[in-house]
N, C-alpha and C positions, 0 to 999 in steps of 0.2 A: 137131304136136309142140310148136310155139311156144306155142299156146294152153294146153296142159297145163303147160308150164314156168311160164308166167305165173300160172296158177291155183295151182300148187304154191307159188310165192313168197307169194301172198296167204294161202294156208292156213297156211303155216309162221309167218307174222307173226301170224295169228289165234291159232294154237296158243301162240306165245310170250306173247301177251297174256293168254290164259287161264292159262297156267302161272305167270306173274308174279303174277297176281291171287290164285291159290291159295297159292303159296309165300310171298308177302309179306303175305297176308291184307289186301289193299288194299280200301278201302271203295268203290271204283268198279268197275264190271263189267269182266270180262276183254276183252269186245269193244271197250270204250272204250280200254283199255290198248293193245290191238292197233292201233287207229286212231292212237293217239298214237305208237306205235312206227313205224307206216307213215309218218306225217307227218315224224317225225324222220329216218327213213331217206331220204325224198325230199328233205328240206331239206339234209341233210349230203352228199347225193350217193352214199350207200352203195347206194341203190336208184335206178336211173334210171327216168324215166317210161316210156321205151320198153320197160322190162322187164315192165311190168304194164298198159300202156295199153289194149291190145285186150280183155283179159279184164275190166278195170274198166269199159270202155264197154259190154260185153255185160251185165255184172251191173247196171249202171245202167239200161240199156234194158229189162231185165226185172225191175226192182225191185218192181213191183206184185205179181208172182207170190209174192214172199217174205212178203207180208202175208196170204196166204190162211190159213195155219195160225193166225195170231192171230185172224182173223175167225171161223174155225170154233170156236176156243176160247171166244170171247165168246158165240157162239150156243149152245154146249153148256153155258154157265154162266148162262144167263138166269134160271134159278130162284134162283140164289144172289144175283143182282143185283136181284131183284124187291123193290120197296119202297125201294130205295136210289138211285132215278134222279135225284133232285134233288141229293144230294151228289156223285154221279158227274158230272152235268152241270156243276156249279159247278167241280169240280176240272178238268174238261176245258177249260172256258173260261179259268180262271185260268192253267193251265199253258200253254195256247196263247198267251196274251198275254205271259207271262213269256219263253217261247221266242222269240217274234217280237221283243220289245224287246231281249233279250240278243243275238240274231243281228244286229239292226240296229246296236247299239252296237259289237259286235265287228267288223263289216264297216267301219264308220266309222273305228274305231281302226286297223285294218289298212291302210285306204286313206290314212290320214293326215288325213281330214276332221275338222272339229270342229264 
């Protein structure tokens, strides 16, 4: 029962993020809005870590499983991507570098390192 309650809390936050995205017509995805809401809830103490900890650990332990639909989607769209491999590869490399640099800078700022 505890697991279901924790999962329900996470789903409600995800739903609120999607609802805010649609109602306010925000330029960022609803899932990101939901993560921001979860972060704010954890930082303010509205949501205690113990309220979602076990379910969060379960979801993180099985994270690879959630990438299966995306992989299947890519495989089923190979004919659309044919001939566009170079631009796709360049985009992947550049976006990976941007994410790595942004993450590194964010971690340094949050830790107080300069």
